[in-house]
C-alpha positions in Angstrom: -30.1 19.5 35.7 -27.1 17.6 36.9 -24.6 16.6 34.1 -23.8 12.9 33.9 -20.2 11.8 33.7 -18.9 9.9 30.7 -18.5 6.9 33.0 -22.2 7.0 34.0 -23.2 7.2 30.4 -21.0 4.3 29.4 -22.5 2.2 32.3 -26.0 3.0 31.3 -25.3 2.2 27.6 -23.8 -1.2 28.7 -26.7 -2.1 30.9 -29.2 -1.1 28.1 -27.2 -3.3 25.7 -27.4 -6.2 28.1 -31.2 -5.8 28.3 -31.7 -5.9 24.5 -29.3 -8.8 24.2 -31.5 -10.9 26.5 -34.2 -10.8 23.9 -31.9 -11.8 21.0 -32.4 -15.5 20.3 -29.6 -17.8 19.2 -29.4 -18.5 15.5 -30.9 -21.6 13.9 -27.7 -22.1 11.9 -24.1 -21.2 12.7 -21.7 -20.9 9.8 -23.7 -23.0 7.4 -24.3 -25.7 10.1 -27.6 -26.3 12.0 -27.3 -25.1 15.5 -27.2 -28.6 17.1 -24.6 -29.7 14.5 -22.4 -26.8 15.3 -22.5 -27.5 19.1 -21.9 -31.2 18.4 -18.9 -30.4 16.2 -17.4 -28.2 18.9 -17.7 -30.9 21.6 -15.3 -33.9 21.4 -16.4 -36.5 18.9 -18.4 -39.5 20.0 -16.0 -41.7 18.2 -13.4 -40.7 20.8 -15.8 -41.8 23.6 -14.0 -45.0 24.3 -14.1 -46.9 27.6 -10.4 -46.4 28.2 -10.8 -42.6 27.9 -13.8 -42.5 30.1 -12.0 -44.5 32.8 -8.9 -42.1 32.7 -11.1 -39.0 32.7 -13.3 -40.3 35.6 -10.1 -41.1 37.5 -8.7 -37.7 37.0 -12.0 -36.0 37.9 -12.6 -38.1 41.0 -9.1 -38.6 42.5 -7.4 -35.5 41.0 -4.5 -37.7 39.9 -2.7 -37.7 36.5 -3.3 -33.9 36.3 -2.8 -31.2 38.9 -5.2 -28.6 40.3 -5.4 -25.2 38.7 -1.9 -23.8 39.4 -1.0 -20.2 40.2 2.5 -20.9 38.7 1.8 -19.7 35.2 5.1 -20.7 33.8 4.6 -24.3 34.9 0.9 -24.6 34.0 1.2 -23.1 30.5 0.1 -25.5 27.8 -0.4 -28.4 30.3 -3.4 -30.6 31.0 -4.9 -29.4 34.3 -7.9 -30.2 36.4 -10.0 -27.1 36.9 -12.3 -26.8 39.9 -15.2 -24.6 38.6 -15.4 -22.7 41.8 -11.7 -21.8 41.6 -11.7 -20.5 38.0 -10.5 -17.1 39.3 -7.2 -18.7 40.2 -6.5 -19.7 36.6 -3.5 -18.1 34.9 -4.9 -18.0 31.3 -8.3 -16.7 30.1 -9.9 -16.7 33.5 -12.3 -13.9 32.7 -13.6 -15.7 29.6 -14.2 -19.0 31.5 -15.9 -17.1 34.2 -18.2 -15.4 31.7 -19.1 -18.8 30.2 -19.8 -20.3 33.6 -22.1 -17.4 34.5 -24.3 -18.2 31.6 -24.9 -21.9 32.2 -27.2 -23.2 34.9 -25.9 -23.2 38.4 -26.1 -26.9 38.8 -23.0 -27.2 36.5 -20.9 -24.7 38.6 -19.7 -27.4 40.9 -18.6 -29.7 38.1 -14.9 -30.1 37.6 -13.4 -30.3 34.1 -10.0 -31.0 32.5 -8.4 -28.1 30.7 -5.6 -28.0 28.1 -4.2 -24.7 29.1 -3.3 -21.6 27.1 -2.0 -22.5 23.5 -2.2 -26.2 24.1 -0.6 -27.7 20.9 -1.3 -31.3 21.6 -4.0 -32.3 24.1 -3.4 -35.5 26.1 -5.7 -37.9 24.3 -6.2 -40.0 27.4 -8.6 -37.4 28.7 -11.8 -35.7 27.4 -10.8 -32.0 27.9 -11.7 -28.4 27.1 -9.4 -26.2 25.1 -9.0 -23.0 23.1 -7.9 -24.8 19.9 -7.2 -28.4 18.9 -5.5 -30.3 16.0 -7.7 -31.0 13.0 -7.7 -34.8 13.2 -9.7 -37.9 12.7 -12.9 -38.1 14.8 -11.6 -41.0 16.9 -8.8 -38.7 18.1 -10.9 -35.6 18.7 -10.9 -35.7 22.4 -11.1 -31.9 23.2 -14.1 -29.5 23.1 -13.3 -26.0 21.8 -14.8 -22.9 23.5 -14.3 -19.2 22.8 -11.5 -17.9 25.1 -8.9 -15.2 24.5 -11.8 -13.4 22.8 -10.3 -10.0 23.2 -7.3 -11.0 21.0 -9.0 -13.2 18.4 -12.5 -11.7 17.9 -11.8 -8.0 18.8 -11.9 -6.8 15.2 -14.4 -9.1 13.6 -17.4 -6.8 13.9 -15.4 -3.8 12.5 -14.3 -6.0 9.6 -17.8 -7.2 8.8 -19.1 -3.6 8.5 -16.1 -2.0 6.8 -17.2 0.3 4.0 -14.2 -0.1 1.6 -15.4 -2.5 -1.2 -13.2 -5.3 -2.5 -12.8 -3.8 -6.0 -11.5 -0.5 -4.5 -8.8 -2.1 -2.3 -5.0 -2.2 -3.1 -4.3 -5.3 -5.2 -1.4 -6.6 -3.1 -1.1 -9.6 -0.8 -0.1 -8.4 2.6 1.1 -10.1 5.8 2.6 -8.9 9.1 3.2 -11.1 12.1 5.6 -12.4 14.7 8.3 -15.0 14.3 6.3 -17.7 16.0 5.8 -21.4 15.0 8.7 -23.7 14.0 11.7 -23.9 11.7 13.1 -20.4 12.4 16.3 -22.0 13.8 17.2 -23.0 10.2 17.9 -19.4 9.3 16.5 -17.4 6.4 17.7 -19.7 3.6 15.3 -20.2 0.7 16.9 -23.5 -0.3 15.9 -25.0 3.1 12.1 -24.2 2.7 10.0 -27.3 3.1 6.4 -27.9 2.2 5.1 -28.9 5.7 2.5 -27.2 7.8 4.8 -26.5 10.8 7.1 -24.3 8.7 4.5 -22.3 6.8 5.1 -19.0 8.5 8.9 -19.3 8.3 8.6 -20.3 4.6 6.4 -17.3 3.9 8.9 -14.8 5.4 12.0 -16.6 4.0 10.7 -16.8 0.5 8.8 -13.5 0.1 9.9 -10.9 2.6 12.9 -9.8 0.5 11.5 -10.5 -2.9 10.9 -7.8 -5.5 7.4 -9.1 -6.5 5.3 -6.0 -6.6 2.0 -7.7 -5.6 3.4 -9.1 -2.4 4.2 -7.2 0.9 5.4 -9.7 3.6 7.4 -8.9 6.7 8.0 -9.7 10.3 6.5 -7.0 12.6 7.8 -8.5 15.8 10.8 -10.8 16.4 10.1 -13.2 19.3 11.2 -16.6 20.6 14.6 -16.4 18.8 18.2 -16.2 20.1 20.1 -12.9 19.7 22.1 -14.5 16.8 18.9 -15.4 14.9 17.3 -12.1 15.7 20.2 -10.4 13.9 19.9 -12.8 10.9 16.2 -12.0 10.5 16.6 -8.2 11.0 16.5 -7.5 7.2 13.1 -9.2 7.1 11.5 -6.9 9.7 9.1 -4.3 8.3 7.0 -1.6 10.0 3.9 -2.9 11.8 0.5 -2.2 10.2 -2.7 -1.7 12.1 -5.8 -3.7 11.3 -7.2 -0.6 9.5 -4.1 -0.4 7.4 -4.3 -4.1 6.5 -8.0 -3.9 5.6 -7.0 -1.5 2.7 -5.5 -4.5 0.8 -7.4 -6.9 -1.4 -5.5 -10.0 -0.3 -4.6 -10.9 3.3 -2.2 -13.8 3.9 -2.9 -15.9 7.0 -0.5 -18.5 8.3 -0.6 -20.3 11.6 1.9 -19.5 14.4 2.2 -21.3 17.7 -1.6 -21.7 17.5 -4.3 -20.7 15.1 -3.5 -17.5 13.2 -4.5 -14.4 15.1 -5.5 -12.5 12.0 -7.7 -15.2 10.5 -11.0 -14.3 12.1 -11.1 -10.6 11.2 -9.6 -11.3 7.8 -12.3 -13.8 6.9 -14.9 -11.3 8.2 -13.6 -8.5 6.0 -14.2 -7.5 2.3 -10.7 -8.8 1.5 -9.8 -12.3 0.4 -7.9 -14.7 2.6 -5.0 -16.6 1.1 -3.7 -19.4 3.4 -2.5 -23.0 3.5 -5.2 -25.4 4.6 -5.4 -25.1 8.4 -4.1 -27.9 10.7 -5.7 -26.5 13.9 -9.2 -25.3 14.7 -10.8 -23.0 17.2 -14.4 -22.1 18.0 -15.1 -21.0 14.4 -14.3 -24.6 13.2 -11.6 -23.9 10.7 -11.9 -27.6 9.6 -15.2 -26.8 7.9 -13.7 -23.9 5.8 -13.5 -25.0 2.2 -10.8 -23.9 -0.2 -12.0 -21.8 -3.2 -15.3 -21.3 -1.2 -14.1 -19.4 1.9 -10.4 -18.8 1.1 -7.8 -19.2 -1.6 -5.6 -22.1 -0.8 -1.8 -21.9 -0.8 0.9 -24.6 -0.5 2.5 -24.9 2.9 5.8 -23.5 1.5 3.8 -20.6 0.0 5.7 -20.9 -3.3 2.4 -20.3 -5.3 1.5 -17.1 -3.5 2.3 -14.8 -6.5 0.5 -17.2 -8.9 -2.7 -17.1 -6.7 -2.6 -13.3 -6.5 -2.5 -13.1 -10.3 -5.3 -15.6 -10.5 -7.5 -13.4 -8.3 -6.6 -10.4 -10.3 -7.8 -12.1 -13.5 -10.9 -13.6 -11.8 -12.0 -10.7 -9.6 -15.7 -11.8 -9.5 -14.8 -15.3 -8.3 -12.5 -13.9 -5.5 -15.2 -11.4 -4.5 -17.6 -14.3 -4.0 -15.0 -16.1 -1.9 -14.8 -13.0 0.3 -18.6 -12.8 0.6 -18.8 -16.4 1.6 -16.1 -16.0 4.3 -17.9 -12.9 5.7 -21.1 -14.8 5.9 -19.3 -17.6 7.8 -18.0 -15.1 10.4 -21.3 -13.1 10.8 -22.5 -15.3 13.7 -19.3 -14.5 15.6 -19.5 -10.7 15.4 -21.6 -10.3 18.6 -19.7 -11.0 21.8 -23.0 -11.8 23.5 -23.9 -14.4 20.9 -20.3 -15.7 20.9 -20.4 -16.4 24.7 -23.9 -17.8 24.5 -22.8 -20.3 21.9 -19.7 -21.1 23.9 -21.7 -21.6 27.1 -23.9 -24.1 25.2 -20.8 -26.1 24.2 -19.3 -25.9 27.7 -22.6 -27.0 29.2 -22.8 -30.0 26.9 -19.2 -30.9 27.9 -19.9 -30.4 31.6 -23.0 -32.5 31.4 -20.9 -35.5 30.3 -18.4 -34.8 33.1 -21.2 -34.6 35.6 -22.5 -38.0 34.5 -19.0 -39.4 34.7 -18.6 -38.3 38.3 -22.1 -39.6 39.3 -22.1 -43.0 37.7 -19.7 -46.0 37.9 -18.1 -47.2 34.7 
């Protein structure tokens, strides 16, 4: 009998998995929301469906003005509003594979529909247009002009399934609040001076590092694992705040995982919520496909001030109220359970993208 190579076995296992996935139905509820409500929440809000935005969006779709075609110049296109021709998605600089996978799932009639994309880590979508993006600001419904879809899945959702099925129980973990991350977001140019710490969302990550990285509090272990986006002089200033990087497996050994936004949504948030640990974080100001705006403090996470000055106090609260914090961890894990399967994740995302493209298709077909 001829021996099969590891590659052949891997291909066979993948194909078998795809066959079984075809019989898995989408859930009736997603993260405590009915399925239809979840899709509606991911698509831009109908309160933002004003005549002016419809006119601007139709003009961009029809005449390809205001925004440019998908650019191969990644430096220029990063974080910009761009018109994407569905047939040319392969030319995209950022997350092309994820958008291709979403388009393969939806009916072929939508493959020729153009859509406007807020590219890469788009901090502030141009609210003149109805667009698609990876994340968006948590804002009033009338300003929610972007639809969120699951892209950059490999980075943000890679460890979710592992965290959900981790075997180490909450009560057996190390009772320390831990954070490792890069020097992204804002305020780093002010230098590591505690007196300058401000209680505003944009400075949360810098505040966390400045206040706690060099502290002697035994229940807190905070440090920069990667210095980026800083001048050589600032890199030297923050050198004492750099600590050895920790793997996800290392971080999952701790009871309390701190999550703070960087340039975009926090990369560690999804697997941290999915784990048996408790997430401590300031209220999010941006949301991605898991709809962080619907996460409730003291239900899904332990809230912190934006300057993180209450971090030690919240850790001690959890130590004195272990059962309450264990329930918070369980609620967060339940929230993330529907995002543990990549097949289901892309199916949900395709449903959202199809709803968005249906509106774009109607805009192109009908006069306003």
